[in-house]
N, C-alpha and C positions, 0 to 999 in steps of 0.2 A: 431524679430518682433518689430515694433514701439511701443512706450509707449502711445502716445496721438495723435489721428488722427483728423484733421480738415476736415470737409466735406464742400467743397466750392460749395454748391448747395442747393436745396430746394425740397419740395414735396416728391413724393413717392420714388425717387431714394435716397434722403438723408436718409429717414427712413430705406430703405432697407440696405444701407451700414452700418448704425449704428447698426442694429440688428446683423450682422456678426461680427462687431468690438467688440461689447459687449460680444458675445459668446467666442471670443478669448481673452477676458480680456483687450482689448484696450480701454482706455478712449476716449470719443468723444467730439468734439467741433462743435457747429452749428454756422452759421452766418445767419443773417436775415435782411430783409429790414423793414421799418416802418410798412408796411401793413401786414407783416408776424409775428408780435410780438407774436401772440397766435397760431401760426401754429404748426402742429403735430411734425415736425422735431425739432422745438425749444424745445418742451416738452420732446421729447425722449432723447435729448443730455444731457451729464453730465454738459456741460457749453454752454452758448450761448452769442453771441456778436452782437450788432447792427452795421450794415454797413452804413445805411443811408436811403434816400428817396426811394420810390418804383421803379422809373425807373431803369432798369437793369444797365445802364451805370454808375449810381451813387451808385450802391450796388453790385449786384452779378457779374458784369463785371469789377469791380474796382480791378485791381491787387494790387495796393498799399495798399488799405484798407484790403484786405484779408491777405496779407503778414504781415501787422501790427498786425492783430488779432492773427495770428499764433505765432508771437513773444511774444505778451502780454499773451497769454494763455499757453505758454510753449509747444505747439504742436511740434512734430518732423516730422510730415508727413501731406500731404494734398492729399485728394482724390477729383478730380473735378467732379465726377459723369458723366452725359452727358449733352450736351448743354452748354450754357454759355462759360466758359473758358476751357472746357475739351479737345479741339483740338487746343489750343493756345500755340504755341511753345515758345512765349515770356514769358508766365506764367510759363511754365515748367523750362525755364532758370532762371527766377526770384526765383523760389523755390530753385533750386540748388545753386544759388549765395548766398542765405540766410541760407544755411545749412539744408534745408528741403527736405525730401524724397517726390518726386512727384510720385504718384501712376498712372503711365502711361508710354508711350514709351519715349525714348530719344528725345530731341528736333530735332536732325538731322533727325531721322526717321519720326517724326511728320511732319516736313516741306516737306520731300520728298513724303510721302504718304498721308498726310492730305490735302495738296493742290491738288485738283482734277486733274488739268491739269498736274502737275508734276507726280502724281500717275499714270496717263495713260501712260506716257512715261516710267516709271519704270516697269509697268506691260507688256508693249510691249516688253521691253528688256528681261523680264523674260519669254517671249514666249506666253503670253496670248493675244488673239485677242481683240482689242479695237474698240469702236464705232467711226466713223468719227466725228471729232470735232475740235474746235480751242483751243489754249492755253491761251486764255484770251485777255486782251487789253482794250483800251478805247472804247467808244460807236461806233466811226467810224470803228475801227478795227473789232468789233463784227459784225457790219452790213455787212462789206465786207466779213467776214468769212461765214456769213449766206448765202450770195449769192453763194458762192462756194459749200457749203454743200447741200443746197436745203431744201425745206420745205416738211413736218412739221419738226420742230426742238425744242430743249429744251434750254431755257436760264437757267443756273444753277449757284448757288453760289459756288465759289471756296473754301470758308471756311465753316465749320459747316456742319449741316445735317438736318434731320427731315423734308425735303421738303421745308424748308425756302428758299425764294429767287428763287424758281423754277417756271418757266412759260412754258407752251406749246404754241408754236407759229405756226400757220398754214398758215399764209399769210404774205408777206413782210410788208404790211401796219400796222400789229399788232406789229412789232418788236420794234420800238422806245419806245412805251409806256410800253411794257413788260420789256425792259431793265431798264427804269426809275423806275418802280414799284419794280422790283427785287432788284435793288441796295438799295432802301430805306428799304425794308424788311430785307435784310441780314445785312445791317449796324445796324439796330435796334436790331437784334437778336444776332449778333456775333461781332459787332464793326469793321467789314471788309466788304466792298462792292465790292470786286473783283468778276467778273463773267467770264464764258466762255460759248461757244456754243457747242451743241452736237446734232447729228442726232437723231430724235425721231422714235422709232420703235413701230408700232401698233401690238397688239395681242401677245406680248411677256410676259413671266413671269419674276418676280423679285426674284432672288434666291441669298442667301448670304452664305458665309462660315465663321464660327467662328474659328479664329486661336488663338493660345497662344504660346508665346515664352519666354524663360528666357535668362539671361545674360551669360549662359554657352553653348549656341549653340543648346539648345533643342527647337524644334518647333513641334507642333502637330495641327491637325485640327479636329473639331467635325463634327457631321452630319450637313448638310446644312439646312437652314431655308427658307421656301417659304414665302415671304412677299408681294405677288402680290395684296392682297386685300387692296386697298388704296383709300383715298379720298383726293383730292387736292394735289396729289403726296405724301401724307403722309400715313404711314402704320396704319391700324386699327386692322387687324387680321393676326397673323403669326402662322406657324406650322412647326414642324420638325418630321420626315423627309419630304422633299418636295414630294407631291404625283405625281406619273407618271414620275419621273426622272429615266433615265436609269442608271445602275451601271457604265457604261463606262463614261457617261457624268459627273456623280458625282465624279468619280476618277480623271478625267481630270481637273475639277475645283479645287478640293482639292490640286492636285499637283501644279497647277499654283499659288494658294494662298500661299502654303508653300514656293515655290521658291521665290516669291516676298518678303515674310517676311525675309527669310535668306539673300537675296541680299541686303536688306535695313538695316540690323542690328537691326531688330525690337525686342522690349522687351515688354511683357505684353499682354493684351487682345486687339484684333483687329478684324475687320470684313471686308471681301472683298466681294463686291456686284457685281453681274453679271446680265445681261439681257439674258434670255434663250429662244431660239427658239426650233424647233423640236429636233435636235440633235447637236446644236451648241450654243455657248455663246459668249457674249461680256463683257469685263470688264467695269463696271460703275464707281466705286469709292471705296475708302477704308475709313472706319471710324476708326480713331486711338483712340478708347475708348471702353468702355463697351456700348452695345446696349440696347435700351429700351426692346427689346424682348429676352434678355439673359435668362429669367426664363425658356423658353421652352427647351433650351439646358440643363439647370440644371436639369430639370425634367427627361429627357431621359438618362442622364449620372449619375444622383445621385451625382453630384458635386456642390460645392459652388464656383462660378467663382469670386466672390468678395474676398473670402478667398485666392484663387489662386493669384489674383491681389496683395493683401497685402503681401503675402509671397514672390512673385517674386520681388516686389518693394524693399524688404529688402535683396535681393541677393540670395534667395533660388532657387534651381532647380525646374522644374516642378514636381508636385506630381506624375506624371506617364508618361510613354512613349506612343507612338501611339499604340503599340501592347497591352499595358495594358488597354487602354480605352475601356470600354464596354458601348454600347448604345443600349437601348431597348425601345420598345413601341412607342407611339406617344404622343406629347404634342401640345396644341393649346393655344394661348394667344389672348384675346380680350381687346382692349384698350377702357376704358370708359372715354369719354370726355364730357366736358360742352360745348355743341354746338347744333345747330338745323339743322339736315340734310336736312329737307324739305325746308329750307331757305338758301340754298347754304352753309351749314355748318357754319352759323353765330355763332360766339362764344357767350356764355351765361355767364353772371356774376350775382352774388347775394349771398344770404345766403343759405346754405344747411340746410333746416329745418329738414329733415329726411334722414338718410342713414342707410340702413340695408343690410348686406352681408350674403351670405350663410355660415353656420358654416364650419370651417376648417376641412379637411379630408386628409388622405394620398395622395389622387389623386387630391386635390383641393388646390389652393393657391390664396390669395388676396394680392396684393402689392398696398397699398393705401397711399396717403399723406394727406388725408382729413378725417373728421368725421362730424357728425351732429353738427351744430352750427358754423362751419367754414364758412368763406366768400371766395367766388371765385371772384377774382379781374380781371380787364381787362389787367393787367400789364404783365402776364406770360402765359406760355403754358396752353392749356385747359385740359390737361390730369389730370384726377381725380384718377383713379385706374386702375389696370390691373387684369384681371381674367384669371388664368392659370389652365388648367386641364390636366391630364395624363390619358392615356388608354393603355391597353395591345395591342390594335390595333387602327387604325384610326376611325373605326365605333364607338367603345366604347368611345374614346376621344370626338368625335363630339356629341354623345348623352349626355355625361356628361357636355359639354359646354352648350348645349341647356337647360338642366335642371338647371344648375347654373345661367345662365343669367335670367331665370324666377324668381330666388330668390333674385336678386339684386333690391333694392328699393332706389330711390333717388328722393327727392322732394325739390324744392326751386330753382333749375336751370334746364334749359333744358339739356337733354343728348342725346347721340346717342344709348342708350340701345335698343330702338325698331328697329333701323337699324341693330345693331349687331344680334338681334334675327332673323330678316328677312334673313340676309345673312346666318347665321348658319343653318336655316331651309330650305334653297333653294336647288333645285335639283343640281344646278351647284356646290355648296359647297359639297354636298354629293358625287358627281363624282370627285371632286378635279380638274376640268379642267378649272378653272377660270384664267384670266390674269389680267394685271394691269389696264385694262379699264372696268372690269366687273361692279364695283360699279357705275362709271360715266355713263355707257351705260344703266344701269338698275335702276337709282336712283328713277325714278317716281314709278316704281313697288315696289321697296324696301321700299319706304316711304309712301305708300298708308295708309290712316287712316283706323282704324277698321270699317268695314261696319256695319250699323245699324243691330242690332240683338235683337229680342224680349226677349230672355232669358237673354242676357247680360243686357238689360235695366231693367229687373225685378230685377237682382242682385244689380244693381246700386241704384235703387229706394229703395230696401229693406235696403241697407246700409245707404242711406240718411235718411230713416225713423227711423232706429235704433238710429242714432246720434241725430236726431230731438227729439225723445222721451227721450233720456238721458238728453238733455238740459231742456226739459219741466219738467222732473221729478225733476231735481235739483231746477228749478225755483219754482215749485209748493210747495216746502218745505218752501218757504218764501213768504207768501201771501201778505206781505206788499211791496214787491218789485214792482216798477213801470216798465212797459214795455218800456216807453220812446216814443218819437214822431216818431222816425224812425222805419221802419219794421225790425224785426230781427227774427231768427228762433224760438225764444221763445215768440214772441209777441202775439201768439194765445193761450198762456197757460191758460188764464182765459176764453176762449171761449168754453172749454169743460173740464169735470172733468176727472182726470187721470184714475180712475178705473171704470168709467162709461162705458156703452156700446156705448156712443157717439163716434164719430171719427172726423177726420179732413183730409184735403188734403195737401199733400206735393208736391210742384212744384219746379223743378230744371231745369237749362239750361245745356246741355251737347253737345259739338261739334256743336253748332249752332242750336240744336233742343230743344224744350220744352218737358219735360217729367213730368208726374204727376201720382200720385197714391193716393188711399184713404186708410187711416189707421182706423181700427176698433178694438174694444175689446182690447185696450192696457192694459197690465199688466206687472209686473216685469218679465223680461225674455222673452217677446214675444208679438206678436200682429197678427192681420189678415191684409193682404195686398191685396187690389183689384187693379189690374193693367190690363187695357184693358178688363175688364169684367170678368177676371179670379181671383178668390179669393183663396189665399193660406195662410197657417199658417207659420209664421216666428218665429223661436226660436233663441234667441240671447245669446251668452256666451262671456264675455269679457276675453281676455288673454293679459295682459300687453298692448302693443301697437297694438294688433291684435283683430279682432272680428271673432268669429265663427258664421256664419249664417246658419241655417238649414231651407231652403226654400222648403216647401212641402216635407220634409224629405231628401233633397239633401244638403250635406255639402259644404260650401264655406268659405275658410279662406281668410280674407282680412286685409289689413293694412289701416289705416285712418289717415289723417292729416287735422286738422281743419284750415281753412283760415278765414280771416275777413268776407268774403262774401260768404263762401261756404265750401266745403270739398273736399279733394283729396281721392278718393277710389283707393286702389292699389290691383290689382288682377293679380296674376301670374307675378308680377314685373311691370306690365304696369300701368301707371297713368291715371286715369279718373277724370278730374276736373269737379265738379258739383257746379254751382253757384245757390244760392237761387234766384229764379226768381225775387222776389220783389226787392232784392238788385240790381240785374243786371239791372232791368228796371229803377232804379233811378240814374244810373251813369250819370255823366255830359257829354254833347256832346263836343267833341274836335274840331268840325268843319270838313270840308272835308279833309280827309287825302290826297286827290289828289292835294291839293293846297299847302301843307306844307310837306317838307322833314324833318323827325325827326331822331335824333340819336337813333338807335335800342338798344343801350347799352352804358354804360360809355366808352368813347374812346377818343384818341388823334386825333385831326384834323391834318393830315400831308400835305394836299394840298387842296386848293380851286381852282377849275378849271373854275369858271364863275364869272362874276361881274354883278351888277345891270344893267338891261336894255338889257342883252344878250338874243338873241333868241336861244332856245334849242329844241332839238328833243327828242322824247320818247326814253329812254334807254341811253341817253348821260350822261357821268359821270359829276356830279356837285361838289361833295366833296369826298375826300378820307380820310377814318379813319383808325387808327391802334389800334387794341386791341388784347391781347393775342398773340403777335408776328405775327398777321395776318392782311393783308390789306383788307379793306372793302370799295368797291366803291359804293357810293350812287348815284343812277341814277335818271334821270327825269322820273316821272310817266306818263307824257304826253307831247306833244308839247306845248310850251308856251314861255312866257317872264319872265325873272328873275325879280321879284318884290322887293326882299330884300335878302341880304346875311348877315346872323346873326352870322357868325363865321369867324375865321382867322386861318391860319396855326399856329400850336403850342398850340391852345386852347385845354383844356380838356372839352369835351362836356358831360353833364349829360345825362342819359337815358331819352328819350322823348324830349330833347331840340331841338328847331327849328334850322335847319342848313341853309335852303334856302326856300323861299316861291316863288311860281310861279303863274302867271296868265295865263289862257288859251288865245290863240291868239285871239279867237273870242270875248273875254271879254275886250280886250285892245282897 
């Protein structure tokens, strides 16, 4: 076993690798960029070294800097995690040249199977059916290949994974811009802009086989994982075993995966991905690394795949043979990401004000790289944490997933938690008959806001009133305190006496609606709430960061987070933002949002597609931004004339910064 392990990554995977290394008595070394100085993986490591500025090419993608840190720290091995340099054969070779153990496959196997076009040829030779496609080339060659393959098709990055650089193209006129965009995105994510073309199949499942091989000829496969629940071609929920897969199809895919691993001289953890129809499959690609979704395989096998990686990298044989491997039950993983599903999965950046996860249990696991007070930046992937559950059967695992998702609370950045809850509660998920297009085809239904509900409104107003009274109570203890000129939740404190029978009105704005209720008979621990003419007693009990509300005898446990102009009420994991109406009413006008296109979050301007004086149509791309390894096209909100361009390619735009201003044609 190695003595000291450098983890050339960040976030939840760096933390997860460190926990296994520490259990095995291996010292750990973290690397970090300037914006990650206070990150969780830096805190967990025994040692940590600064790589450089935030952009990945100057930090986590710098082979020279990482090798230098390994030498300075005395590390004898490097684990690349996933993403960044994990599938970079040059990095693996550099490790070997400097006497370092690379925890991953040999460079030759990585080049053969990690490059998607070469992997397709290898799999075809191993007897696996492959989807029609090209082997890469320049833009002209890709366009020519597309004509031969036919539409719809996929533009795919040859290097890396995670859906980066992948575009669905349904018509010839969409292809040039898709190629240009895909090259930019994959270059930023992996430092390699090689692309290829592949036929796109609608209504198929995305199923993968986890394989493991050692340097002594041992190769085994685990149960397959169904990864069909995706957004923007990136996985968000995975499960094992795949529901509805026949035993014969499962066996054929496993055999093809093992044959390919043997033929390529593969060593370590790898995943071979297939597109699955009724009773047939096509090879998609091989990921020559550990997968984000590896915890579900660990749950059903009771094995630690990172430990397997470390031992195999040091020359050990596999811990068991195929016949020894026992797989039982069902496991499901949900990826919690900082993004806004209802806005095209726009990444979200900012400070995590509040983060609460369900308590660990034998059937529940949380792999996280963040905690409360951490900052989510626009520089890296949006993945915050993974929630993994196990069940003796699929129904139990799904019920446990739904319950656990309701206990996760995150405030400060937008997340996909509500989408994950909607998917897990859907009839399609219950049946297990979803495909890769399920989320995209049902996104409006899955992201529908909570419908107005009188009882929910009553709970929200009771929570707002309890917080209002707690502030008033504190303020009333200091009669000399001035309320100030601006309205605030406590400005009415001198308008009524705390223990008098007098009352007051609490007014909040929620989801575009004004809600109000009357508080009467306030006293320590409770009050009367009149909402919609119905009066009910509210008893309040504080529990750390929780409140127990007994509303007319019915218990509600809620979380609360105080904002400058309101409060976030958290009920069964769902966030309800309440703004004090007086504060909301005094906010400054920003002018017509239809005339100014603003940056939705901190992001890098990668392309400006218009200039001053250009005539544009509604929906036309004006500026392309890049944040969290994802491209964001900012479109014209209406037909008009470009009045001003306030940015240039390479600029770092702040959230809310003006990018382009437009004048309507009729106003020119």
